[in-house]
Structures are given as C-alpha cells and as structure tokens.
C-alpha positions as CSV (number, residue, x, y, z in Angstrom):
1,M,-26.8,37.5,-36.2
2,P,-30.2,37.1,-34.4
3,T,-31.7,33.9,-34.0
4,T,-35.2,33.7,-36.0
5,L,-37.7,31.2,-36.2
6,P,-37.1,29.5,-38.7
7,H,-34.1,29.0,-37.8
8,L,-34.7,28.0,-34.2
9,C,-36.9,25.0,-36.0
10,A,-34.4,23.7,-38.3
11,L,-31.8,23.7,-35.6
12,L,-33.9,21.1,-33.7
13,G,-35.7,19.2,-36.6
14,C,-32.3,18.1,-37.4
15,L,-32.1,16.9,-33.8
16,A,-34.1,15.3,-33.2
17,G,-34.0,13.9,-36.7
18,Y,-30.5,12.6,-36.0
19,V,-32.2,11.1,-32.5
20,L,-34.2,9.4,-34.5
21,A,-32.0,8.0,-37.2
22,C,-30.3,6.6,-34.0
23,L,-33.0,4.9,-32.4
24,I,-33.8,3.9,-35.9
25,A,-30.3,2.9,-37.1
26,A,-29.8,0.9,-33.5
27,L,-33.0,-0.4,-32.4
28,G,-33.5,-1.7,-36.5
29,A,-31.8,-4.1,-37.7
30,L,-30.1,-2.6,-40.2
31,D,-26.7,-2.8,-42.0
32,A,-23.8,-0.6,-41.8
33,Q,-24.3,1.6,-45.3
34,A,-28.0,1.9,-44.8
35,A,-27.4,3.5,-41.2
36,A,-24.9,5.3,-43.0
37,L,-27.4,6.7,-45.6
38,L,-30.3,7.3,-43.2
39,T,-28.1,9.5,-40.1
40,A,-26.8,10.9,-43.3
41,V,-30.5,12.1,-45.0
42,L,-33.5,12.2,-41.6
43,P,-31.5,14.7,-39.9
44,S,-31.5,16.7,-43.0
45,A,-34.2,16.5,-44.0
46,G,-36.0,16.6,-40.6
47,G,-34.5,20.3,-40.9
48,L,-35.7,21.5,-44.1
49,A,-38.8,20.4,-42.9
50,A,-39.1,21.7,-39.8
51,W,-37.3,25.2,-41.2
52,L,-40.3,25.2,-43.5
53,V,-42.6,24.6,-41.6
54,G,-40.9,27.9,-38.9
55,R,-40.5,29.9,-42.3
56,H,-44.8,29.4,-42.8
57,F,-46.0,30.5,-38.9
58,D,-42.7,33.4,-38.5
59,T,-45.2,36.6,-38.8
C-alpha cells in the first residue's frame, strides 16, 4: 500500500501524541490510572486529528 498524505500525517500525529502524553505523565502530578488513560487516549486523538487534516489537504 503506498503511503499517502493522510496516512503519513496520522502516523506522525500518533507519534507526537504519544511523546506529548509521556511528557505530560512524567512531568505532571498524575496517578497511575490517569497517566495510563492519557497515554491511551492522546495518541489516538492526535492521530485521528492529523489524519483528518491530511485528508483535507490531500489533492
């Protein structure tokens, strides 16, 4: 399957969301359950948002 702009944006969005979630969990005063929820939800939401942006700009 060729790499398209939406797929590449989704991959980079998931990676950025995971890094951001790890930084927030490490630097913030979160308990284990909140940190686990953050690292589970933020990469998916970031990937979805980036995929939608990539799909919008894909010509």
